[in-house]
Wavefront OBJ file of the C-alpha trace (Angstrom):
o trace
v 76.634 -17.626 85.124
v 77.807 -15.537 88.068
v 81.462 -16.263 87.280
v 80.996 -15.005 83.746
v 79.128 -11.966 85.075
v 81.700 -10.966 87.698
v 84.639 -11.542 85.381
v 83.408 -8.888 82.993
v 83.142 -6.100 85.566
v 85.743 -3.986 87.228
v 86.902 -4.228 90.802
v 88.759 -1.517 92.634
v 92.294 -2.876 92.408
v 92.370 -4.654 89.044
v 91.386 -3.838 85.468
v 88.387 -5.545 83.957
v 88.669 -8.392 81.520
v 87.815 -6.086 78.662
v 90.541 -3.642 79.701
v 93.034 -6.498 79.926
v 91.713 -7.840 76.661
v 93.786 -5.602 74.401
v 96.968 -7.281 75.627
v 95.842 -10.543 77.258
v 92.519 -11.981 76.140
v 91.561 -10.836 72.669
v 94.244 -9.130 70.641
v 91.893 -6.872 68.717
v 91.175 -3.347 69.842
v 87.690 -3.075 71.287
v 87.563 0.717 71.452
v 83.867 1.525 71.790
v 81.936 0.894 74.979
v 78.995 -0.508 73.035
v 81.347 -3.036 71.458
v 82.468 -4.169 74.881
v 78.859 -4.556 76.003
v 78.165 -6.659 72.939
v 81.023 -9.025 73.788
v 79.904 -9.329 77.404
v 76.338 -10.201 76.403
v 77.552 -12.614 73.727
v 79.524 -14.662 76.270
v 76.542 -14.763 78.628
v 74.204 -15.791 75.803
v 76.583 -18.536 74.636
v 76.903 -19.885 78.172
v 73.139 -20.105 78.591
v 72.835 -21.548 75.089
v 75.160 -24.341 76.184
v 73.022 -24.810 79.300
v 69.918 -25.128 77.139
v 71.420 -27.864 74.954
v 73.001 -29.654 77.914
v 69.731 -29.700 79.865
v 67.970 -31.631 77.126
v 70.921 -33.926 76.488
v 71.594 -34.951 80.075
v 67.888 -35.007 80.896
v 67.486 -37.751 78.294
v 70.710 -39.590 79.209
v 69.854 -39.722 82.903
v 66.459 -41.260 82.102
v 68.052 -43.816 79.789
v 71.167 -45.987 80.028
v 73.471 -43.523 81.828
v 71.273 -43.073 84.885
v 71.132 -40.252 87.433
v 74.505 -40.960 89.053
v 76.275 -41.677 85.763
v 75.046 -38.408 84.268
v 76.045 -36.469 87.383
v 79.533 -37.973 87.204
v 79.854 -37.025 83.533
v 78.802 -33.392 84.000
v 81.116 -32.917 86.994
v 84.066 -34.213 84.963
v 83.194 -31.892 82.070
v 82.769 -28.941 84.439
v 86.164 -29.492 86.036
v 87.985 -29.963 82.718
v 86.469 -27.112 80.738
v 86.364 -24.749 83.707
v 90.140 -25.064 84.020
v 90.634 -24.860 80.248
v 88.681 -21.582 80.226
v 91.384 -20.104 82.436
v 93.913 -20.875 79.693
v 91.965 -19.147 76.906
v 94.457 -17.465 74.531
v 91.859 -15.210 72.887
v 88.289 -13.996 73.174
v 86.706 -16.469 70.746
v 88.332 -19.474 72.390
v 86.985 -18.124 75.661
v 83.480 -17.978 74.129
v 83.729 -21.572 72.894
v 84.880 -22.878 76.273
v 82.118 -20.995 78.091
v 79.583 -22.570 75.737
v 80.936 -26.064 76.479
v 81.027 -25.327 80.214
v 77.396 -24.235 80.023
v 76.581 -27.531 78.292
v 77.606 -29.422 81.431
v 76.639 -26.885 84.096
v 72.861 -27.201 83.826
v 73.094 -30.984 84.096
v 74.703 -30.757 87.541
v 71.689 -29.257 89.282
v 69.241 -31.299 87.236
v 70.772 -34.715 87.962
v 71.693 -33.927 91.572
v 68.182 -32.759 92.422
v 66.429 -35.832 90.995
v 68.996 -38.185 92.536
v 68.472 -36.566 95.943
v 64.662 -36.509 95.916
v 63.504 -39.684 94.128
v 64.085 -41.983 97.145
v 62.167 -39.600 99.464
v 58.529 -40.247 100.396
v 55.759 -37.712 99.682
v 55.630 -36.298 103.222
v 59.265 -35.154 103.270
v 59.933 -34.735 99.544
v 59.169 -31.007 99.466
v 61.407 -30.102 102.399
v 64.197 -32.364 101.150
v 64.018 -30.848 97.682
v 64.109 -27.259 98.919
v 67.061 -28.013 101.211
v 69.232 -28.837 98.192
v 69.066 -25.249 96.957
v 70.779 -23.730 99.987
v 74.059 -24.912 98.503
v 73.369 -23.025 95.276
v 72.722 -19.752 97.116
v 75.726 -20.274 99.384
v 77.799 -20.760 96.254
v 76.641 -17.427 94.821
v 77.389 -15.594 98.065
v 80.812 -17.235 98.416
v 81.659 -16.617 94.781
v 81.243 -12.862 95.183
v 83.879 -12.989 97.938
v 86.186 -15.238 95.910
v 85.873 -12.897 92.916
v 86.772 -9.965 95.160
v 89.885 -11.740 96.457
v 91.239 -13.041 93.142
v 92.521 -10.239 90.941
v 93.034 -12.512 87.939
v 90.024 -13.816 86.045
v 92.088 -16.889 85.167
v 92.597 -17.684 88.849
v 88.879 -17.162 89.430
v 87.930 -19.793 86.854
v 90.356 -22.306 88.328
v 89.031 -21.612 91.832
v 85.442 -22.085 90.648
v 86.337 -25.446 89.055
v 87.785 -26.921 92.256
v 84.365 -27.798 93.821
v 83.584 -30.122 90.885
v 86.868 -31.955 91.470
v 86.221 -32.236 95.209
v 82.689 -33.498 94.587
v 83.960 -36.178 92.221
v 86.477 -37.467 94.752
v 84.839 -36.798 98.109
v 81.084 -37.185 97.555
v 80.090 -39.122 94.425
v 81.720 -42.443 95.458
v 79.402 -42.535 98.481
v 76.177 -41.778 96.569
v 73.930 -44.563 95.299
v 71.932 -44.629 92.091
v 68.200 -43.886 92.330
v 66.179 -47.006 93.249
v 63.350 -45.786 91.020
v 65.705 -45.650 88.032
v 66.847 -49.204 88.807
v 63.213 -50.290 88.946
v 62.128 -48.833 85.594
v 65.297 -50.221 83.985
v 64.359 -53.705 85.150
v 67.229 -53.994 87.664
v 65.140 -55.376 90.495
v 67.967 -56.930 92.513
v 69.932 -53.666 92.582
v 66.816 -51.717 93.583
v 65.990 -54.156 96.383
v 69.569 -54.152 97.646
v 69.518 -50.356 97.764
v 66.174 -50.254 99.581
v 67.549 -52.612 102.233
v 70.600 -50.365 102.632
v 68.351 -47.309 103.043
v 66.243 -49.127 105.637
v 69.366 -50.199 107.526
v 70.757 -46.641 107.513
v 67.461 -45.458 109.023
v 67.620 -48.259 111.615
v 64.589 -49.936 110.097
v 64.002 -53.457 108.828
v 62.591 -54.260 105.413
v 60.179 -57.194 105.954
v 60.802 -60.446 104.122
v 58.631 -61.058 101.094
v 58.453 -57.395 100.075
v 58.317 -57.042 96.293
v 59.120 -53.868 94.377
v 56.563 -53.107 91.685
v 55.872 -50.298 89.253
v 52.651 -48.329 89.644
v 51.180 -49.700 86.407
v 51.816 -53.250 87.673
v 49.940 -52.446 90.870
v 47.022 -51.078 88.836
v 46.943 -54.229 86.684
v 47.122 -56.450 89.754
v 44.137 -54.663 91.260
v 42.260 -55.440 88.051
v 43.050 -59.187 88.309
v 46.010 -58.951 85.976
v 49.312 -60.840 86.447
v 50.644 -60.779 89.970
v 53.528 -58.528 90.951
v 55.604 -61.623 91.627
v 55.021 -62.968 88.118
v 55.839 -59.620 86.542
v 58.945 -59.260 88.637
v 60.294 -62.456 87.112
v 59.673 -61.229 83.546
v 60.273 -57.528 83.902
v 61.348 -55.604 80.790
v 63.074 -52.251 80.611
v 60.464 -49.481 80.486
v 61.451 -46.335 78.623
v 59.837 -43.036 77.741
v 60.547 -39.797 75.921
v 59.174 -36.299 75.478
v 57.117 -37.632 72.571
v 55.237 -39.803 75.071
v 54.727 -36.762 77.298
v 53.224 -34.765 74.427
v 51.029 -37.673 73.291
v 49.479 -38.179 76.724
v 46.529 -35.857 77.463
v 47.450 -35.956 81.158
v 51.017 -34.695 80.764
v 50.768 -32.602 77.576
v 49.216 -29.511 79.133
v 51.431 -29.898 82.205
v 54.554 -29.767 80.044
v 53.437 -26.715 78.065
v 52.510 -24.793 81.216
v 55.700 -25.810 83.029
v 57.846 -24.755 80.065
v 56.149 -21.347 79.861
v 56.430 -20.728 83.615
v 60.089 -21.797 83.658
v 60.848 -19.397 80.814
v 59.127 -16.441 82.497
v 60.643 -17.151 85.917
v 64.111 -17.426 84.430
v 63.824 -14.022 82.758
v 63.027 -12.544 86.170
v 65.504 -14.579 88.245
v 68.555 -14.082 86.046
v 67.447 -10.623 84.988
v 67.381 -9.302 88.548
v 70.755 -10.928 89.227
v 72.316 -9.285 86.170
v 70.501 -5.987 86.683
v 72.832 -5.026 89.540
v 74.949 -3.218 86.925
v 72.099 -0.720 86.489
v 71.693 -0.064 90.227
v 74.911 1.983 90.556
v 75.767 0.240 93.830
v 78.697 -1.969 94.846
v 78.677 -4.918 92.425
v 80.139 -7.498 94.805
v 77.883 -6.479 97.678
v 74.810 -6.626 95.433
v 75.638 -10.140 94.192
v 76.342 -11.261 97.770
v 73.024 -9.852 99.030
v 71.131 -11.479 96.160
v 72.613 -14.846 97.131
v 71.843 -14.344 100.822
v 68.284 -13.168 100.055
v 67.508 -16.524 98.465
v 68.205 -18.535 101.628
v 65.269 -17.319 103.763
v 63.080 -17.758 100.671
v 63.973 -21.458 100.651
v 63.296 -21.773 104.382
v 59.895 -20.102 104.207
v 58.920 -22.038 101.092
v 59.988 -25.337 102.674
v 57.918 -24.592 105.800
v 54.817 -23.675 103.799
v 55.199 -26.243 101.024
v 53.511 -29.143 102.801
v 50.929 -26.924 104.482
v 49.544 -24.938 101.552
v 50.701 -27.061 98.626
v 52.760 -26.444 95.510
v 50.216 -24.541 93.442
v 49.320 -21.728 95.909
v 53.003 -21.142 96.670
v 53.913 -20.998 92.982
v 51.225 -18.364 92.473
v 52.044 -16.420 95.640
v 55.823 -16.250 95.249
v 55.568 -15.079 91.647
v 52.993 -12.466 92.625
v 55.240 -11.273 95.471
v 58.177 -10.900 93.102
v 56.036 -9.165 90.486
v 54.815 -6.534 92.946
v 58.323 -5.525 94.038
v 59.619 -5.550 90.464
v 56.783 -3.197 89.556
v 57.736 -0.937 92.465
v 61.368 -1.042 91.330
v 60.380 0.159 87.866
v 58.713 3.227 89.394
v 61.565 4.176 91.748
v 64.069 6.789 90.593
v 67.752 5.889 90.384
v 69.091 9.183 91.731
v 70.601 9.779 95.175
v 69.098 7.811 98.044
v 66.492 6.236 95.772
v 69.013 3.878 94.201
v 69.154 2.022 97.541
v 65.356 1.684 97.450
v 65.573 0.169 93.969
v 68.257 -2.255 95.175
v 65.924 -3.316 98.022
v 63.120 -3.879 95.498
v 65.506 -6.038 93.492
v 66.503 -8.077 96.556
v 62.853 -8.650 97.512
v 62.046 -9.474 93.902
v 64.732 -12.154 93.769
v 63.601 -13.336 97.224
v 60.188 -14.216 95.812
v 61.461 -15.561 92.511
v 64.088 -17.755 94.206
v 61.272 -19.512 96.028
v 59.392 -20.009 92.751
v 62.373 -20.979 90.635
v 63.415 -23.770 92.971
v 59.869 -24.801 93.856
v 59.426 -25.543 90.146
v 62.023 -28.327 90.388
v 59.935 -30.092 93.031
v 56.676 -29.336 91.250
v 57.872 -30.649 87.871
v 59.420 -33.750 89.437
v 55.987 -34.606 90.855
v 54.082 -33.744 87.676
v 55.838 -36.392 85.558
v 56.602 -40.127 86.046
v 60.055 -41.637 86.557
v 60.517 -42.828 82.963
v 60.353 -39.242 81.644
v 61.033 -37.207 84.778
v 64.514 -35.990 83.916
v 63.566 -35.495 80.270
v 60.656 -33.273 81.354
v 62.850 -31.445 83.861
v 65.440 -31.033 81.123
v 62.812 -29.541 78.821
v 61.827 -27.112 81.567
v 65.486 -26.285 82.140
v 65.914 -25.622 78.415
v 63.056 -23.133 78.581
v 64.705 -21.572 81.627
v 67.972 -21.169 79.734
v 66.109 -19.489 76.882
v 64.842 -17.016 79.459
v 68.378 -16.622 80.780
v 69.588 -15.818 77.247
v 66.912 -13.134 76.951
v 67.578 -11.645 80.409
v 70.884 -9.861 79.532
v 69.208 -8.286 76.495
v 66.509 -6.853 78.768
v 69.055 -5.635 81.321
v 71.133 -3.748 78.751
v 68.151 -1.444 78.047
v 68.729 0.153 81.456
v 66.597 2.520 83.495
v 63.331 1.268 84.954
v 62.410 -0.734 81.849
v 64.032 -4.034 82.973
v 62.080 -4.031 86.243
v 58.841 -3.409 84.323
v 59.536 -6.421 82.076
v 60.362 -8.562 85.113
v 57.086 -7.534 86.777
v 55.028 -8.540 83.734
v 56.824 -11.904 83.460
v 56.364 -12.716 87.156
v 52.660 -11.853 87.196
v 52.007 -13.759 83.960
v 53.821 -16.799 85.381
v 51.595 -16.665 88.459
v 48.491 -16.618 86.266
v 49.665 -19.680 84.305
v 50.314 -21.562 87.562
v 46.551 -21.445 88.230
v 46.095 -24.101 85.548
v 48.550 -26.650 86.998
v 47.197 -29.465 89.220
v 48.118 -29.729 92.888
v 50.604 -32.523 93.673
v 50.760 -32.301 97.473
v 50.692 -35.817 99.001
v 50.201 -37.354 95.573
v 52.244 -40.485 94.721
v 55.403 -40.210 92.640
v 54.448 -42.239 89.578
v 56.913 -44.482 87.745
v 55.360 -44.990 84.302
v 53.102 -43.114 81.892
v 50.454 -45.854 82.142
v 50.660 -45.764 85.931
v 50.143 -41.994 86.003
v 47.233 -42.101 83.565
v 45.603 -44.867 85.595
v 46.222 -43.133 88.916
v 45.037 -39.702 87.766
v 41.852 -41.129 86.262
v 40.731 -42.500 89.634
l 1 2 3 4 5 6 7 8 9 10 11 12 13 14 15 16 17 18 19 20 21 22 23 24 25 26 27 28 29 30 31 32 33 34 35 36 37 38 39 40 41 42 43 44 45 46 47 48 49 50 51 52 53 54 55 56 57 58 59 60 61 62 63 64 65 66 67 68 69 70 71 72 73 74 75 76 77 78 79 80 81 82 83 84 85 86 87 88 89 90 91 92 93 94 95 96 97 98 99 100 101 102 103 104 105 106 107 108 109 110 111 112 113 114 115 116 117 118 119 120 121 122 123 124 125 126 127 128 129 130 131 132 133 134 135 136 137 138 139 140 141 142 143 144 145 146 147 148 149 150 151 152 153 154 155 156 157 158 159 160 161 162 163 164 165 166 167 168 169 170 171 172 173 174 175 176 177 178 179 180 181 182 183 184 185 186 187 188 189 190 191 192 193 194 195 196 197 198 199 200 201 202 203 204 205 206 207 208 209 210 211 212 213 214 215 216 217 218 219 220 221 222 223 224 225 226 227 228 229 230 231 232 233 234 235 236 237 238 239 240 241 242 243 244 245 246 247 248 249 250 251 252 253 254 255 256 257 258 259 260 261 262 263 264 265 266 267 268 269 270 271 272 273 274 275 276 277 278 279 280 281 282 283 284 285 286 287 288 289 290 291 292 293 294 295 296 297 298 299 300 301 302 303 304 305 306 307 308 309 310 311 312 313 314 315 316 317 318 319 320 321 322 323 324 325 326 327 328 329 330 331 332 333 334 335 336 337 338 339 340 341 342 343 344 345 346 347 348 349 350 351 352 353 354 355 356 357 358 359 360 361 362 363 364 365 366 367 368 369 370 371 372 373 374 375 376 377 378 379 380 381 382 383 384 385 386 387 388 389 390 391 392 393 394 395 396 397 398 399 400 401 402 403 404 405 406 407 408 409 410 411 412 413 414 415 416 417 418 419 420 421 422 423 424 425 426 427 428 429 430 431 432 433 434 435 436 437 438 439 440 441
């Protein structure tokens, strides 16, 4: 998203993509400024549209046969290939198509990586571990503003931004294991046990002999004098789930609807503030850099408070914090010294929303069981991409109106969070039956 955004704006020593477009990118004459704005927003909308489709696709694939690691490998390969191909775009419409395909894979990276990193973690450290993963995202935004400033050519910028996917494929992925929970629900008990022993050994612990891995529904049945875990382990079938199961269950149905709505509203604010730097009349690269840096302390504070106050109060508080400063930003004039005040309101607004936006990943992962976790997260990510598609349309209205819209969205999201259950220190369920049984106790 940020690459697409920076590419379409001028820097001091090189013409913008639209200015180059008459000779280099799209051969047609673009003449009117409003026409150029339309083409900028179209590319952004297509990118987020690809993200929306990819989130659902890879959310389902990672819950099914492809797994968390397999899906992450696939999206990294697609990112590297189509990111480089974007740099070779001969015309504007080819560029649009390649950005759409790149978006298709981009959303899956964060989705699969987050679940893969947090599923093996116990409830006491899961929140802090989950929040720590987002520092890399913010560092990437801050670094990208500097890379975009250095590279005069937008083609070079796209190649440079594709290199991390290649490095990750070669230098990191071979050393990452599949999620033991995914192995368990897929009936691969030996692989799950082998991985648990490796984790114990890495932590200088010993897994006692006779330990048996069991799904939560099997534990519930065993407590009710059902078949023993040992017997079920010998006859374990693959357990699957889908969004249809989520909607059918009274426990998860309302959770999904609320999570989707909150993700949509938060995304309008998060991406809207990021894109709204064009209306602040300040240095574009500095504004993007500061937005990226502002997110980092938000992650730290959220991580410190997450296990003390819980997920629900923080989701409400961070959205309320963002809403207040967005409301202030809508009332501040854009003339003279006041434009700096509006930029500060924007930075504080994204500070609060960054905490919410990333907290939602942890919250949603705990609200749904393993068999549908990535599918539910993918559904939430699809809603977020719908918000991201809407955000540029709000930004283009200019003035104080975008900040007013962001304030309403943030406050409404905080109100909806009141109706979600608290998940602090709750078990991470594996199956729909296990969750329904556990939540009914």
